[in-house]
Biopython code that builds the backbone (N, CA, C, O; Angstrom):
import numpy as np
from Bio.PDB.StructureBuilder import StructureBuilder

atoms = [
    (1, "MET", "N", (66.070, 70.279, 95.241)),
    (1, "MET", "CA", (64.811, 70.232, 95.938)),
    (1, "MET", "C", (63.752, 70.810, 94.971)),
    (1, "MET", "O", (63.998, 71.730, 94.190)),
    (2, "PRO", "N", (62.569, 70.204, 95.085)),
    (2, "PRO", "CA", (61.433, 70.803, 94.333)),
    (2, "PRO", "C", (61.110, 72.273, 94.866)),
    (2, "PRO", "O", (61.181, 72.652, 96.035)),
    (3, "ASN", "N", (60.755, 72.984, 93.790)),
    (3, "ASN", "CA", (60.453, 74.498, 94.172)),
    (3, "ASN", "C", (58.983, 74.513, 94.593)),
    (3, "ASN", "O", (58.274, 73.516, 94.454)),
    (4, "LYS", "N", (58.537, 75.672, 95.114)),
    (4, "LYS", "CA", (57.244, 75.811, 95.689)),
    (4, "LYS", "C", (56.122, 75.381, 94.697)),
    (4, "LYS", "O", (55.191, 74.705, 95.135)),
    (5, "LYS", "N", (56.161, 75.721, 93.440)),
    (5, "LYS", "CA", (55.236, 75.435, 92.486)),
    (5, "LYS", "C", (55.183, 73.864, 92.329)),
    (5, "LYS", "O", (54.111, 73.261, 92.313)),
    (6, "GLN", "N", (56.323, 73.284, 92.221)),
    (6, "GLN", "CA", (56.343, 71.803, 92.099)),
    (6, "GLN", "C", (55.754, 71.072, 93.308)),
    (6, "GLN", "O", (55.060, 70.060, 93.212)),
    (7, "ILE", "N", (56.090, 71.669, 94.447)),
    (7, "ILE", "CA", (55.516, 71.029, 95.780)),
    (7, "ILE", "C", (54.025, 71.254, 95.847)),
    (7, "ILE", "O", (53.317, 70.365, 96.321)),
    (8, "GLU", "N", (53.485, 72.410, 95.393)),
    (8, "GLU", "CA", (52.045, 72.589, 95.312)),
    (8, "GLU", "C", (51.473, 71.611, 94.378)),
    (8, "GLU", "O", (50.423, 71.038, 94.669)),
    (9, "GLU", "N", (52.067, 71.387, 93.315)),
    (9, "GLU", "CA", (51.496, 70.427, 92.299)),
    (9, "GLU", "C", (51.441, 69.018, 92.950)),
    (9, "GLU", "O", (50.437, 68.314, 92.840)),
    (10, "MET", "N", (52.530, 68.634, 93.622)),
    (10, "MET", "CA", (52.572, 67.377, 94.247)),
    (10, "MET", "C", (51.494, 67.316, 95.341)),
    (10, "MET", "O", (50.852, 66.279, 95.514)),
    (11, "LYS", "N", (51.296, 68.387, 96.059)),
    (11, "LYS", "CA", (50.245, 68.433, 97.148)),
    (11, "LYS", "C", (48.837, 68.175, 96.473)),
    (11, "LYS", "O", (47.978, 67.494, 97.033)),
    (12, "GLY", "N", (48.678, 68.689, 95.390)),
    (12, "GLY", "CA", (47.283, 68.503, 94.772)),
    (12, "GLY", "C", (47.095, 67.096, 94.333)),
    (12, "GLY", "O", (46.019, 66.514, 94.469)),
    (13, "ILE", "N", (48.186, 66.538, 93.790)),
    (13, "ILE", "CA", (48.145, 65.060, 93.458)),
    (13, "ILE", "C", (47.907, 64.255, 94.629)),
    (13, "ILE", "O", (47.132, 63.301, 94.567)),
    (14, "LEU", "N", (48.533, 64.571, 95.731)),
    (14, "LEU", "CA", (48.394, 63.788, 96.956)),
    (14, "LEU", "C", (47.038, 63.929, 97.589)),
    (14, "LEU", "O", (46.497, 62.965, 98.130)),
    (15, "LEU", "N", (46.492, 65.100, 97.528)),
    (15, "LEU", "CA", (45.036, 65.357, 98.077)),
    (15, "LEU", "C", (44.093, 64.610, 97.184)),
    (15, "LEU", "O", (43.185, 63.953, 97.693)),
    (16, "LYS", "N", (44.248, 64.669, 95.875)),
    (16, "LYS", "CA", (43.320, 63.859, 95.029)),
    (16, "LYS", "C", (43.338, 62.365, 95.254)),
    (16, "LYS", "O", (42.303, 61.703, 95.334)),
    (17, "ARG", "N", (44.566, 61.853, 95.354)),
    (17, "ARG", "CA", (44.729, 60.528, 95.679)),
    (17, "ARG", "C", (44.097, 60.034, 96.986)),
    (17, "ARG", "O", (43.477, 58.977, 97.099)),
    (18, "LYS", "N", (44.338, 60.967, 98.003)),
    (18, "LYS", "CA", (43.789, 60.707, 99.323)),
    (18, "LYS", "C", (42.299, 60.586, 99.281)),
    (18, "LYS", "O", (41.763, 59.624, 99.831)),
    (19, "ALA", "N", (41.584, 61.512, 98.655)),
    (19, "ALA", "CA", (40.098, 61.500, 98.432)),
    (19, "ALA", "C", (39.616, 60.204, 97.762)),
    (19, "ALA", "O", (38.607, 59.618, 98.155)),
    (20, "LEU", "N", (40.371, 59.776, 96.737)),
    (20, "LEU", "CA", (39.977, 58.659, 96.017)),
    (20, "LEU", "C", (40.149, 57.422, 96.887)),
    (20, "LEU", "O", (39.264, 56.567, 96.920)),
    (21, "ILE", "N", (41.289, 57.312, 97.602)),
    (21, "ILE", "CA", (41.477, 56.120, 98.493)),
    (21, "ILE", "C", (40.404, 56.142, 99.625)),
    (21, "ILE", "O", (39.879, 55.092, 99.995)),
    (22, "GLU", "N", (40.115, 57.230, 100.117)),
    (22, "GLU", "CA", (39.019, 57.295, 101.197)),
    (22, "GLU", "C", (37.684, 56.740, 100.668)),
    (22, "GLU", "O", (37.043, 55.933, 101.341)),
    (23, "VAL", "N", (37.297, 57.137, 99.562)),
    (23, "VAL", "CA", (36.118, 56.618, 98.851)),
    (23, "VAL", "C", (36.289, 55.112, 98.573)),
    (23, "VAL", "O", (35.324, 54.372, 98.765)),
    (24, "ASN", "N", (37.387, 54.645, 98.159)),
    (24, "ASN", "CA", (37.737, 53.249, 97.869)),
    (24, "ASN", "C", (37.611, 52.446, 99.157)),
    (24, "ASN", "O", (36.962, 51.401, 99.123)),
    (25, "ILE", "N", (38.158, 52.837, 100.246)),
    (25, "ILE", "CA", (38.096, 52.148, 101.540)),
    (25, "ILE", "C", (36.744, 52.052, 102.033)),
    (25, "ILE", "O", (36.410, 50.995, 102.570)),
    (26, "GLN", "N", (35.814, 53.112, 101.919)),
    (26, "GLN", "CA", (34.486, 53.211, 102.386)),
    (26, "GLN", "C", (33.665, 52.139, 101.522)),
    (26, "GLN", "O", (32.851, 51.378, 102.045)),
    (27, "ASN", "N", (33.955, 52.149, 100.146)),
    (27, "ASN", "CA", (33.180, 51.150, 99.317)),
    (27, "ASN", "C", (33.675, 49.757, 99.523)),
    (27, "ASN", "O", (32.898, 48.823, 99.327)),
    (28, "GLY", "N", (34.931, 49.535, 99.910)),
    (28, "GLY", "CA", (35.454, 48.263, 100.197)),
    (28, "GLY", "C", (34.826, 47.658, 101.521)),
    (28, "GLY", "O", (34.508, 46.471, 101.585)),
    (29, "LYS", "N", (34.679, 48.479, 102.495)),
    (29, "LYS", "CA", (33.961, 48.095, 103.721)),
    (29, "LYS", "C", (32.600, 47.761, 103.488)),
    (29, "LYS", "O", (32.115, 46.774, 104.041)),
    (30, "GLN", "N", (31.904, 48.514, 102.690)),
    (30, "GLN", "CA", (30.537, 48.258, 102.301)),
    (30, "GLN", "C", (30.354, 46.936, 101.615)),
    (30, "GLN", "O", (29.433, 46.180, 101.925)),
    (31, "ASN", "N", (31.280, 46.644, 100.632)),
    (31, "ASN", "CA", (31.319, 45.292, 99.931)),
    (31, "ASN", "C", (31.540, 44.204, 100.928)),
    (31, "ASN", "O", (30.835, 43.197, 100.858)),
    (32, "ILE", "N", (32.479, 44.319, 101.872)),
    (32, "ILE", "CA", (32.633, 43.246, 102.810)),
    (32, "ILE", "C", (31.313, 43.130, 103.640)),
    (32, "ILE", "O", (30.853, 42.010, 103.865)),
    (33, "ASP", "N", (30.719, 44.203, 104.080)),
    (33, "ASP", "CA", (29.386, 44.001, 104.777)),
    (33, "ASP", "C", (28.431, 43.275, 103.975)),
    (33, "ASP", "O", (27.753, 42.369, 104.459)),
    (34, "SER", "N", (28.343, 43.665, 102.669)),
    (34, "SER", "CA", (27.272, 42.926, 101.851)),
    (34, "SER", "C", (27.663, 41.473, 101.630)),
    (34, "SER", "O", (26.784, 40.613, 101.572)),
    (35, "LEU", "N", (29.003, 41.158, 101.499)),
    (35, "LEU", "CA", (29.424, 39.818, 101.348)),
    (35, "LEU", "C", (28.977, 39.020, 102.649)),
    (35, "LEU", "O", (28.500, 37.889, 102.563)),
    (36, "LYS", "N", (29.156, 39.666, 103.839)),
    (36, "LYS", "CA", (28.817, 38.928, 105.037)),
    (36, "LYS", "C", (27.283, 38.635, 105.119)),
    (36, "LYS", "O", (26.889, 37.663, 105.762)),
    (37, "ASN", "N", (26.440, 39.445, 104.491)),
    (37, "ASN", "CA", (25.042, 39.265, 104.454)),
    (37, "ASN", "C", (24.531, 38.347, 103.388)),
    (37, "ASN", "O", (23.334, 38.066, 103.336)),
    (38, "GLN", "N", (25.408, 37.868, 102.531)),
    (38, "GLN", "CA", (24.951, 36.972, 101.434)),
    (38, "GLN", "C", (24.545, 35.702, 102.040)),
    (38, "GLN", "O", (25.091, 35.249, 103.046)),
    (39, "GLU", "N", (23.507, 35.086, 101.370)),
    (39, "GLU", "CA", (23.020, 33.845, 101.640)),
    (39, "GLU", "C", (24.062, 32.731, 101.151)),
    (39, "GLU", "O", (24.462, 32.721, 99.987)),
    (40, "VAL", "N", (24.466, 31.822, 102.075)),
    (40, "VAL", "CA", (25.422, 30.880, 101.658)),
    (40, "VAL", "C", (24.646, 29.606, 101.618)),
    (40, "VAL", "O", (24.034, 29.243, 102.622)),
    (41, "ASN", "N", (24.633, 28.854, 100.436)),
    (41, "ASN", "CA", (23.894, 27.674, 100.323)),
    (41, "ASN", "C", (24.691, 26.389, 100.504)),
    (41, "ASN", "O", (24.171, 25.369, 100.955)),
    (42, "ASP", "N", (26.016, 26.470, 100.124)),
    (42, "ASP", "CA", (26.914, 25.294, 100.396)),
    (42, "ASP", "C", (28.297, 25.712, 100.665)),
    (42, "ASP", "O", (28.588, 26.901, 100.790)),
    (43, "GLU", "N", (29.194, 24.719, 100.761)),
    (43, "GLU", "CA", (30.606, 25.065, 101.057)),
    (43, "GLU", "C", (31.307, 25.853, 99.942)),
    (43, "GLU", "O", (32.256, 26.597, 100.189)),
    (44, "PHE", "N", (30.816, 25.669, 98.717)),
    (44, "PHE", "CA", (31.402, 26.430, 97.587)),
    (44, "PHE", "C", (30.978, 27.902, 97.667)),
    (44, "PHE", "O", (31.788, 28.785, 97.386)),
    (45, "ASP", "N", (29.751, 28.175, 98.036)),
    (45, "ASP", "CA", (29.349, 29.538, 98.264)),
    (45, "ASP", "C", (30.101, 30.167, 99.319)),
    (45, "ASP", "O", (30.536, 31.316, 99.239)),
    (46, "TYR", "N", (30.255, 29.382, 100.339)),
    (46, "TYR", "CA", (31.066, 29.871, 101.624)),
    (46, "TYR", "C", (32.451, 30.223, 101.213)),
    (46, "TYR", "O", (32.977, 31.273, 101.582)),
    (47, "ALA", "N", (33.051, 29.349, 100.447)),
    (47, "ALA", "CA", (34.434, 29.459, 99.943)),
    (47, "ALA", "C", (34.628, 30.759, 99.195)),
    (47, "ALA", "O", (35.560, 31.529, 99.425)),
    (48, "GLU", "N", (33.628, 30.967, 98.229)),
    (48, "GLU", "CA", (33.681, 32.102, 97.383)),
    (48, "GLU", "C", (33.479, 33.404, 98.182)),
    (48, "GLU", "O", (34.208, 34.357, 97.906)),
    (49, "VAL", "N", (32.612, 33.515, 99.087)),
    (49, "VAL", "CA", (32.293, 34.591, 99.924)),
    (49, "VAL", "C", (33.624, 34.800, 100.817)),
    (49, "VAL", "O", (34.120, 35.919, 100.944)),
    (50, "SER", "N", (34.101, 33.790, 101.353)),
    (50, "SER", "CA", (35.305, 33.917, 102.217)),
    (50, "SER", "C", (36.457, 34.519, 101.455)),
    (50, "SER", "O", (37.156, 35.400, 101.956)),
    (51, "SER", "N", (36.665, 34.023, 100.190)),
    (51, "SER", "CA", (37.750, 34.443, 99.374)),
    (51, "SER", "C", (37.660, 35.913, 98.997)),
    (51, "SER", "O", (38.592, 36.714, 99.064)),
    (52, "ASP", "N", (36.353, 36.180, 98.571)),
    (52, "ASP", "CA", (36.124, 37.596, 98.148)),
    (52, "ASP", "C", (36.302, 38.608, 99.308)),
    (52, "ASP", "O", (36.804, 39.712, 99.096)),
    (53, "SER", "N", (35.856, 38.191, 100.622)),
    (53, "SER", "CA", (36.054, 39.046, 101.723)),
    (53, "SER", "C", (37.557, 39.253, 102.063)),
    (53, "SER", "O", (38.058, 40.343, 102.342)),
    (54, "TYR", "N", (38.195, 38.090, 102.005)),
    (54, "TYR", "CA", (39.653, 38.172, 102.214)),
    (54, "TYR", "C", (40.430, 39.115, 101.248)),
    (54, "TYR", "O", (41.280, 39.908, 101.652)),
    (55, "THR", "N", (40.085, 38.976, 99.979)),
    (55, "THR", "CA", (40.658, 39.748, 98.908)),
    (55, "THR", "C", (40.338, 41.310, 99.184)),
    (55, "THR", "O", (41.198, 42.190, 99.150)),
    (56, "GLU", "N", (39.101, 41.500, 99.434)),
    (56, "GLU", "CA", (38.621, 42.909, 99.654)),
    (56, "GLU", "C", (39.413, 43.445, 100.954)),
    (56, "GLU", "O", (39.913, 44.569, 100.908)),
    (57, "GLY", "N", (39.522, 42.722, 102.008)),
    (57, "GLY", "CA", (40.266, 43.201, 103.109)),
    (57, "GLY", "C", (41.711, 43.448, 102.817)),
    (57, "GLY", "O", (42.284, 44.378, 103.386)),
    (58, "LEU", "N", (42.375, 42.636, 101.922)),
    (58, "LEU", "CA", (43.719, 42.899, 101.646)),
    (58, "LEU", "C", (43.877, 44.243, 100.874)),
    (58, "LEU", "O", (44.818, 45.012, 101.068)),
    (59, "ILE", "N", (42.903, 44.449, 100.009)),
    (59, "ILE", "CA", (42.899, 45.669, 99.198)),
    (59, "ILE", "C", (42.752, 46.855, 100.165)),
    (59, "ILE", "O", (43.496, 47.831, 100.065)),
    (60, "ILE", "N", (41.802, 46.770, 101.092)),
    (60, "ILE", "CA", (41.549, 47.834, 102.006)),
    (60, "ILE", "C", (42.779, 48.134, 102.835)),
    (60, "ILE", "O", (43.178, 49.286, 103.006)),
    (61, "ASN", "N", (43.388, 47.030, 103.361)),
    (61, "ASN", "CA", (44.663, 47.244, 104.170)),
    (61, "ASN", "C", (45.748, 47.889, 103.323)),
    (61, "ASN", "O", (46.380, 48.800, 103.858)),
    (62, "GLN", "N", (46.049, 47.548, 102.089)),
    (62, "GLN", "CA", (46.978, 48.131, 101.255)),
    (62, "GLN", "C", (46.598, 49.687, 101.104)),
    (62, "GLN", "O", (47.478, 50.547, 101.138)),
    (63, "GLN", "N", (45.365, 49.970, 100.950)),
    (63, "GLN", "CA", (44.961, 51.347, 100.710)),
    (63, "GLN", "C", (45.085, 52.198, 102.029)),
    (63, "GLN", "O", (45.339, 53.401, 101.972)),
    (64, "ILE", "N", (44.911, 51.586, 103.127)),
    (64, "ILE", "CA", (45.061, 52.112, 104.399)),
    (64, "ILE", "C", (46.546, 52.566, 104.630)),
    (64, "ILE", "O", (46.814, 53.655, 105.137)),
    (65, "ASN", "N", (47.495, 51.658, 104.225)),
    (65, "ASN", "CA", (48.827, 51.882, 104.230)),
    (65, "ASN", "C", (49.166, 53.083, 103.391)),
    (65, "ASN", "O", (49.808, 54.031, 103.841)),
    (66, "GLU", "N", (48.686, 53.012, 102.074)),
    (66, "GLU", "CA", (48.989, 54.130, 101.240)),
    (66, "GLU", "C", (48.427, 55.540, 101.832)),
    (66, "GLU", "O", (49.082, 56.583, 101.821)),
    (67, "LEU", "N", (47.268, 55.422, 102.287)),
    (67, "LEU", "CA", (46.720, 56.604, 102.993)),
    (67, "LEU", "C", (47.600, 57.216, 104.081)),
    (67, "LEU", "O", (47.708, 58.433, 104.230)),
    (68, "SER", "N", (48.210, 56.323, 104.817)),
    (68, "SER", "CA", (49.222, 56.772, 105.888)),
    (68, "SER", "C", (50.342, 57.331, 105.328)),
    (68, "SER", "O", (50.852, 58.309, 105.875)),
    (69, "GLU", "N", (50.887, 56.786, 104.149)),
    (69, "GLU", "CA", (52.081, 57.400, 103.423)),
    (69, "GLU", "C", (51.701, 58.723, 102.873)),
    (69, "GLU", "O", (52.534, 59.630, 102.885)),
    (70, "ILE", "N", (50.561, 58.901, 102.412)),
    (70, "ILE", "CA", (50.155, 60.152, 101.859)),
    (70, "ILE", "C", (49.998, 61.223, 102.918)),
    (70, "ILE", "O", (50.429, 62.364, 102.751)),
    (71, "ASP", "N", (49.339, 60.808, 104.061)),
    (71, "ASP", "CA", (49.288, 61.767, 105.231)),
    (71, "ASP", "C", (50.739, 62.253, 105.696)),
    (71, "ASP", "O", (50.976, 63.424, 105.992)),
    (72, "GLY", "N", (51.689, 61.212, 105.729)),
    (72, "GLY", "CA", (53.082, 61.582, 106.038)),
    (72, "GLY", "C", (53.576, 62.538, 105.091)),
    (72, "GLY", "O", (54.215, 63.495, 105.530)),
    (73, "ALA", "N", (53.354, 62.412, 103.712)),
    (73, "ALA", "CA", (53.875, 63.284, 102.772)),
    (73, "ALA", "C", (53.244, 64.728, 102.996)),
    (73, "ALA", "O", (53.961, 65.727, 102.926)),
    (74, "LEU", "N", (51.974, 64.807, 103.250)),
    (74, "LEU", "CA", (51.244, 66.078, 103.362)),
    (74, "LEU", "C", (51.865, 66.709, 104.710)),
    (74, "LEU", "O", (51.978, 67.932, 104.792)),
    (75, "HIS", "N", (52.251, 65.900, 105.723)),
    (75, "HIS", "CA", (52.752, 66.493, 106.850)),
    (75, "HIS", "C", (54.205, 67.074, 106.604)),
    (75, "HIS", "O", (54.594, 68.110, 107.145)),
    (76, "ARG", "N", (54.936, 66.346, 105.776)),
    (76, "ARG", "CA", (56.259, 66.856, 105.419)),
    (76, "ARG", "C", (56.212, 68.102, 104.593)),
    (76, "ARG", "O", (57.086, 68.963, 104.699)),
    (77, "ILE", "N", (55.158, 68.213, 103.738)),
    (77, "ILE", "CA", (55.003, 69.499, 103.020)),
    (77, "ILE", "C", (54.685, 70.556, 104.023)),
    (77, "ILE", "O", (55.314, 71.612, 103.960)),
    (78, "LYS", "N", (53.772, 70.383, 104.944)),
    (78, "LYS", "CA", (53.527, 71.294, 105.945)),
    (78, "LYS", "C", (54.788, 71.844, 106.791)),
    (78, "LYS", "O", (54.968, 73.020, 107.108)),
    (79, "GLU", "N", (55.537, 70.857, 107.058)),
    (79, "GLU", "CA", (56.837, 71.142, 107.921)),
    (79, "GLU", "C", (57.939, 71.580, 107.153)),
    (79, "GLU", "O", (58.938, 71.988, 107.746)),
    (80, "GLY", "N", (57.895, 71.549, 105.703)),
    (80, "GLY", "CA", (58.946, 72.027, 104.808)),
    (80, "GLY", "C", (60.142, 71.087, 104.614)),
    (80, "GLY", "O", (61.256, 71.437, 104.224)),
    (81, "THR", "N", (59.744, 69.795, 104.954)),
    (81, "THR", "CA", (60.833, 68.726, 104.781)),
    (81, "THR", "C", (60.468, 67.827, 103.542)),
    (81, "THR", "O", (61.189, 66.870, 103.256)),
    (82, "TYR", "N", (59.353, 68.134, 102.811)),
    (82, "TYR", "CA", (59.039, 67.331, 101.685)),
    (82, "TYR", "C", (60.053, 67.312, 100.632)),
    (82, "TYR", "O", (60.498, 68.380, 100.211)),
    (83, "GLY", "N", (60.483, 66.117, 100.137)),
    (83, "GLY", "CA", (61.461, 66.050, 99.130)),
    (83, "GLY", "C", (62.861, 65.785, 99.632)),
    (83, "GLY", "O", (63.825, 65.709, 98.871)),
    (84, "ILE", "N", (62.936, 65.641, 101.000)),
    (84, "ILE", "CA", (64.219, 65.296, 101.626)),
    (84, "ILE", "C", (64.232, 63.911, 102.075)),
    (84, "ILE", "O", (63.307, 63.526, 102.791)),
    (85, "CYS", "N", (65.170, 63.115, 101.740)),
    (85, "CYS", "CA", (65.194, 61.716, 102.208)),
    (85, "CYS", "C", (65.303, 61.677, 103.754)),
    (85, "CYS", "O", (66.136, 62.322, 104.392)),
    (86, "GLU", "N", (64.420, 60.894, 104.258)),
    (86, "GLU", "CA", (64.430, 60.715, 105.787)),
    (86, "GLU", "C", (65.634, 59.915, 106.356)),
    (86, "GLU", "O", (65.895, 59.948, 107.559)),
    (87, "MET", "N", (66.348, 59.209, 105.480)),
    (87, "MET", "CA", (67.509, 58.452, 105.833)),
    (87, "MET", "C", (68.784, 59.169, 105.754)),
    (87, "MET", "O", (69.587, 59.144, 106.686)),
    (88, "CYS", "N", (69.003, 59.850, 104.588)),
    (88, "CYS", "CA", (70.301, 60.477, 104.317)),
    (88, "CYS", "C", (70.258, 62.010, 104.267)),
    (88, "CYS", "O", (71.287, 62.684, 104.217)),
    (89, "ASP", "N", (69.064, 62.513, 104.283)),
    (89, "ASP", "CA", (68.909, 63.936, 104.257)),
    (89, "ASP", "C", (69.275, 64.590, 102.834)),
    (89, "ASP", "O", (69.477, 65.796, 102.692)),
    (90, "GLU", "N", (69.331, 63.709, 101.873)),
    (90, "GLU", "CA", (69.653, 64.239, 100.513)),
    (90, "GLU", "C", (68.348, 64.617, 99.853)),
    (90, "GLU", "O", (67.291, 64.207, 100.334)),
    (91, "VAL", "N", (68.369, 65.371, 98.788)),
    (91, "VAL", "CA", (67.133, 65.603, 98.013)),
    (91, "VAL", "C", (66.609, 64.405, 97.201)),
    (91, "VAL", "O", (67.381, 63.686, 96.568)),
    (92, "ILE", "N", (65.377, 64.220, 97.232)),
    (92, "ILE", "CA", (64.792, 63.140, 96.502)),
    (92, "ILE", "C", (64.561, 63.790, 95.061)),
    (92, "ILE", "O", (64.152, 64.945, 94.939)),
    (93, "SER", "N", (64.820, 63.060, 94.115)),
    (93, "SER", "CA", (64.726, 63.561, 92.719)),
    (93, "SER", "C", (63.317, 63.852, 92.381)),
    (93, "SER", "O", (62.440, 63.146, 92.879)),
    (94, "LEU", "N", (63.013, 64.826, 91.582)),
    (94, "LEU", "CA", (61.695, 65.186, 91.210)),
    (94, "LEU", "C", (61.008, 64.138, 90.488)),
    (94, "LEU", "O", (59.804, 63.943, 90.657)),
    (95, "GLY", "N", (61.808, 63.357, 89.581)),
    (95, "GLY", "CA", (61.250, 62.275, 88.897)),
    (95, "GLY", "C", (60.641, 61.170, 89.822)),
    (95, "GLY", "O", (59.578, 60.590, 89.602)),
    (96, "ARG", "N", (61.469, 60.965, 90.886)),
    (96, "ARG", "CA", (60.942, 59.916, 91.935)),
    (96, "ARG", "C", (59.714, 60.375, 92.572)),
    (96, "ARG", "O", (58.787, 59.595, 92.792)),
    (97, "LEU", "N", (59.670, 61.660, 92.889)),
    (97, "LEU", "CA", (58.473, 62.227, 93.547)),
    (97, "LEU", "C", (57.266, 62.157, 92.624)),
    (97, "LEU", "O", (56.144, 61.913, 93.067)),
    (98, "LYS", "N", (57.504, 62.369, 91.366)),
    (98, "LYS", "CA", (56.386, 62.467, 90.338)),
    (98, "LYS", "C", (55.906, 60.970, 90.194)),
    (98, "LYS", "O", (54.724, 60.717, 89.962)),
    (99, "ALA", "N", (56.887, 59.964, 90.342)),
    (99, "ALA", "CA", (56.364, 58.588, 90.230)),
    (99, "ALA", "C", (55.693, 58.084, 91.536)),
    (99, "ALA", "O", (54.766, 57.274, 91.540)),
    (100, "LYS", "N", (56.236, 58.625, 92.621)),
    (100, "LYS", "CA", (55.670, 58.122, 93.878)),
    (100, "LYS", "C", (55.709, 59.397, 94.837)),
    (100, "LYS", "O", (56.673, 59.621, 95.570)),
    (101, "PRO", "N", (54.610, 60.190, 94.773)),
    (101, "PRO", "CA", (54.566, 61.482, 95.394)),
    (101, "PRO", "C", (54.769, 61.338, 96.981)),
    (101, "PRO", "O", (55.131, 62.323, 97.625)),
    (102, "PHE", "N", (54.562, 60.257, 97.528)),
    (102, "PHE", "CA", (54.671, 60.074, 98.939)),
    (102, "PHE", "C", (55.996, 59.442, 99.379)),
    (102, "PHE", "O", (56.169, 58.992, 100.512)),
    (103, "ALA", "N", (56.992, 59.438, 98.334)),
    (103, "ALA", "CA", (58.285, 58.811, 98.702)),
    (103, "ALA", "C", (58.963, 59.608, 99.870)),
    (103, "ALA", "O", (59.005, 60.837, 99.930)),
    (104, "LYS", "N", (59.464, 58.776, 100.751)),
    (104, "LYS", "CA", (60.135, 59.496, 101.963)),
    (104, "LYS", "C", (61.658, 59.057, 101.839)),
    (104, "LYS", "O", (62.427, 59.505, 102.689)),
    (105, "TYR", "N", (62.140, 58.246, 100.885)),
    (105, "TYR", "CA", (63.492, 57.988, 100.768)),
    (105, "TYR", "C", (63.897, 58.184, 99.256)),
    (105, "TYR", "O", (63.110, 58.052, 98.319)),
    (106, "CYS", "N", (65.205, 58.511, 99.146)),
    (106, "CYS", "CA", (65.721, 58.637, 97.791)),
    (106, "CYS", "C", (65.936, 57.231, 97.240)),
    (106, "CYS", "O", (65.802, 56.266, 97.992)),
    (107, "ILE", "N", (66.267, 57.073, 95.940)),
    (107, "ILE", "CA", (66.314, 55.733, 95.349)),
    (107, "ILE", "C", (67.391, 54.916, 96.072)),
    (107, "ILE", "O", (67.099, 53.749, 96.336)),
    (108, "VAL", "N", (68.475, 55.328, 96.390)),
    (108, "VAL", "CA", (69.583, 54.586, 96.955)),
    (108, "VAL", "C", (69.075, 54.132, 98.343)),
    (108, "VAL", "O", (69.185, 52.942, 98.638)),
    (109, "CYS", "N", (68.558, 54.958, 99.162)),
    (109, "CYS", "CA", (68.229, 54.634, 100.525)),
    (109, "CYS", "C", (66.930, 53.620, 100.447)),
    (109, "CYS", "O", (66.791, 52.746, 101.304)),
    (110, "ARG", "N", (66.098, 53.767, 99.497)),
    (110, "ARG", "CA", (64.974, 52.917, 99.310)),
    (110, "ARG", "C", (65.458, 51.478, 99.076)),
    (110, "ARG", "O", (64.945, 50.516, 99.646)),
    (111, "GLU", "N", (66.457, 51.387, 98.222)),
    (111, "GLU", "CA", (67.031, 50.098, 97.907)),
    (111, "GLU", "C", (67.566, 49.372, 99.151)),
    (111, "GLU", "O", (67.429, 48.169, 99.371)),
    (112, "LEU", "N", (68.209, 50.282, 99.951)),
    (112, "LEU", "CA", (68.817, 49.717, 101.224)),
    (112, "LEU", "C", (67.683, 49.267, 102.180)),
    (112, "LEU", "O", (67.816, 48.230, 102.830)),
    (113, "VAL", "N", (66.598, 50.012, 102.273)),
    (113, "VAL", "CA", (65.539, 49.592, 103.158)),
    (113, "VAL", "C", (64.845, 48.378, 102.576)),
    (113, "VAL", "O", (64.398, 47.538, 103.357)),
    (114, "GLU", "N", (64.719, 48.215, 101.270)),
    (114, "GLU", "CA", (64.095, 46.939, 100.713)),
    (114, "GLU", "C", (64.929, 45.791, 100.925)),
    (114, "GLU", "O", (64.409, 44.696, 101.139)),
    (115, "LYS", "N", (66.293, 45.952, 100.884)),
    (115, "LYS", "CA", (67.207, 44.920, 101.077)),
    (115, "LYS", "C", (67.178, 44.488, 102.504)),
    (115, "LYS", "O", (67.196, 43.297, 102.814)),
    (116, "ASN", "N", (67.135, 45.419, 103.336)),
    (116, "ASN", "CA", (67.168, 45.082, 104.884)),
    (116, "ASN", "C", (65.839, 44.392, 105.178)),
    (116, "ASN", "O", (65.825, 43.434, 105.951)),
    (117, "ASN", "N", (64.700, 44.842, 104.587)),
    (117, "ASN", "CA", (63.410, 44.093, 104.813)),
    (117, "ASN", "C", (63.392, 42.746, 104.398)),
    (117, "ASN", "O", (62.858, 41.878, 105.090)),
    (118, "LYS", "N", (64.016, 42.472, 103.160)),
    (118, "LYS", "CA", (64.079, 41.043, 102.688)),
    (118, "LYS", "C", (64.966, 40.171, 103.597)),
    (118, "LYS", "O", (64.693, 38.994, 103.832)),
    (119, "GLU", "N", (66.045, 40.809, 104.099)),
    (119, "GLU", "CA", (66.930, 40.010, 104.970)),
    (119, "GLU", "C", (66.198, 39.673, 106.319)),
    (119, "GLU", "O", (66.359, 38.600, 106.899)),
    (120, "GLN", "N", (65.445, 40.602, 106.733)),
    (120, "GLN", "CA", (64.649, 40.335, 108.018)),
    (120, "GLN", "C", (63.546, 39.285, 107.833)),
    (120, "GLN", "O", (63.216, 38.499, 108.722)),
    (121, "SER", "N", (62.984, 39.336, 106.571)),
    (121, "SER", "CA", (61.886, 38.281, 106.316)),
    (121, "SER", "C", (62.606, 36.950, 106.346)),
    (121, "SER", "O", (62.104, 35.997, 106.943)),
    (122, "LYS", "N", (63.743, 36.858, 105.732)),
    (122, "LYS", "CA", (64.389, 35.497, 105.627)),
    (122, "LYS", "C", (64.901, 34.927, 106.963)),
    (122, "LYS", "O", (65.051, 33.720, 107.154)),
    (123, "ASN", "N", (65.158, 35.880, 107.868)),
    (123, "ASN", "CA", (65.610, 35.432, 109.200)),
    (123, "ASN", "C", (64.396, 35.100, 110.182)),
    (123, "ASN", "O", (64.627, 34.634, 111.297)),
    (124, "LYS", "N", (63.222, 35.326, 109.782)),
    (124, "LYS", "CA", (62.035, 34.940, 110.582)),
    (124, "LYS", "C", (61.655, 33.588, 110.603)),
    (124, "LYS", "O", (60.675, 33.232, 111.257)),
]
sb = StructureBuilder()
sb.init_structure("model")
sb.init_model(0)
sb.init_chain("A")
sb.init_seg("    ")
for serial, (resi, resn, name, xyz) in enumerate(atoms, 1):
    if name == "N":
        sb.init_residue(resn, " ", resi, " ")
    sb.init_atom(name, np.array(xyz, "f"), 0.0, 1.0, " ", f" {name:<3s}", serial, name[0])
structure = sb.get_structure()
């Protein structure tokens, strides 16, 4: 399990990323608002504005999801469960946490979750 110093380091990384994402989300929303206010002269302009708005919305949604993951990791730090897999209760490797500071599963369990998600998608 990561020691206190490593956890504090990860907390700093998470807080910096959280602040950056919050700014990106705000900017994205402003971009969408400005796209809505653009003058559309023909269907090509409309298609471009629609496409840009859709893309911006996808990016915002992805960042909202990441923000939620970060908040979860910060909560786990506060609760003292950071670095413990939520599925098997084993320690998540420091290398994995450095690569993905908000990881809530060890590598083995993450693979199981992804496999299960793919199977559920196929069955829909």
